C-alpha positions, 0 to 999 in steps of 0.5 A: 459492513460495506458491500463488495460488488464485482463481476461476480456480484457479491452484495452485502452479507449472503450465504455461500450457496448463492455462488457455486464456484465459492461453495465448491471451493469451500466444501472441498476444503471443509468450510462448506457450512460457513457463514459468509460476511463480506469485508470492506474492499479497497482499490483492489479487484480482489474481494474478501469475506470472513468465514465463521464455522463451528467456532473457527474463522478464516478469510476467503480471498476471491481473486477471480478478477485478478491475473493468476500470476498476482495470486501466485505472487501473493502466496510466494511472498507470504511463504517467504515472510512466514519462513523468516518469522513475520506474520503474513496470513497462513494459507490454508488452501489455494486454487489458482485456476479458480482464483480462490485462497483460504487464509488465516483470519488476523481479526479486526485490530487494524493499526489505523483503527487502534490509533484513531480509537486511542491516539496515545497508542500512535507512538507505540504502534508506529515503533512496532511497525518499524521494528517489523521493517527493520527485521524485513531488512534481514531477508535476502531479496529473492531474484524473482522480485523486480528491482526498483531501479530509477528506470522502474520508479520513474515511469511509475508516476505516469498516472499523475500526468495521465489522470491528475493534471489538466491538459494544456500547452503550459503543462507539457513543458512543465511535465517534461522538466519534472520528469527529467528532474525526478529521474535524475534524483532517482538515479542517486538511489540506484547505487544504494542498498536495496531490501524487500519492500512490501510497497503498500505498507500503511496503517490500514494494511497492517494488523496488531496481533496481540498473541504474538511478540516483536515483529511478528505482532504486525500482521501483514495483508497487502504484499503481492506487489512487493519489489526490491527497493531502497529501505526508505520506500516502505518507511515513507509509505507508513509515515506519509500515509495517504489515508490518515494524517501523520504529523511532522512531529511523529514522522520525524520521531519515527524516522529517528527511531528507524535510524537508531535501529539500522546502520545507515548514513542519516543524511543520505537516507533522508535524501532518499526518503524525501525523493521516494516520498515525492515519487510515491505520492505523485503516483498516488495522486494520479491513481486516486484521480483515476479512481475518482474520475473514471472508476466511480470511486469518488471517495478517493478524491477526498484523500488527494489534499492530504497526499498533496500536502505531504509532497509540499511538506517534503519538497521544501528540502534542498533536494528539490531546489532546482525543480520545486517551482515546476513541481508546485505549479503542476500540483496546483493544476488538477484536472478540471473534473477534479476541481469541479466535481470533487473540489480538489 
């Protein structure tokens, strides 16, 4: 397994006795004798480890480097999803003051791994994930969640301007134009029906639970940043996956499948899907550039060409006729360090 290294110094596989805060939490909840196996980390400051003890397993979330409010939000959203028949991990124990959670272990059947191991399963697994999204639409959005209006979604692309772009005088004018066009496009979504959106819903963040059926067979892992948004947001997160290639054929077939399950005006939904796809992927470009350039995570640079290709594929649609040139010009102007050091 990859090591997980943070302020609290997890390295490789280790025993819990080497971290008194962890051993204190686990002992208090009956897991003090567990074997401890760090799990692969992502861009998050949270760290995870699988615990094995007496034939049982669980997952430790170490969120000491994360704001307490984020961990509390994770628990609130988990409770909400579980109350509506969806498979967020059961929380066996929580200690917000220390920053630890003890979670249900969903195993190792990650959607992306299953698809890569057997490409013939891709269609069925994506349909399974979409069935979960259709069920998610039935949740009444809690008032505590942020509403992703155009005023929220617009500023979310700032990482693109701050981290991805080369700084020069020409880009300043193009940036201003792009910002105005994108905000105008996002405003058409403001009047649309909104649902609970998990935000980071993609094939590496969902698990196949073969002992459950229907929407509950999709194990949900990353939802603490959930907000209230147009239903297309999570669908584009799934079908324009920054971490794996999704062909235009699969993307189109899955959009059709989704629309066959819900009451939506197809053309209006597709317009929102495309606009949110560009908004989301511009943000991702900026985040990946920041991780590669400033946080010593060069592997994220290798994902940038795929994300850029999704934008280019989407922006051929009529919604972008007035600002396609500015968009493509900026996409082709990555920061010099990205070009020189990461060949983006």
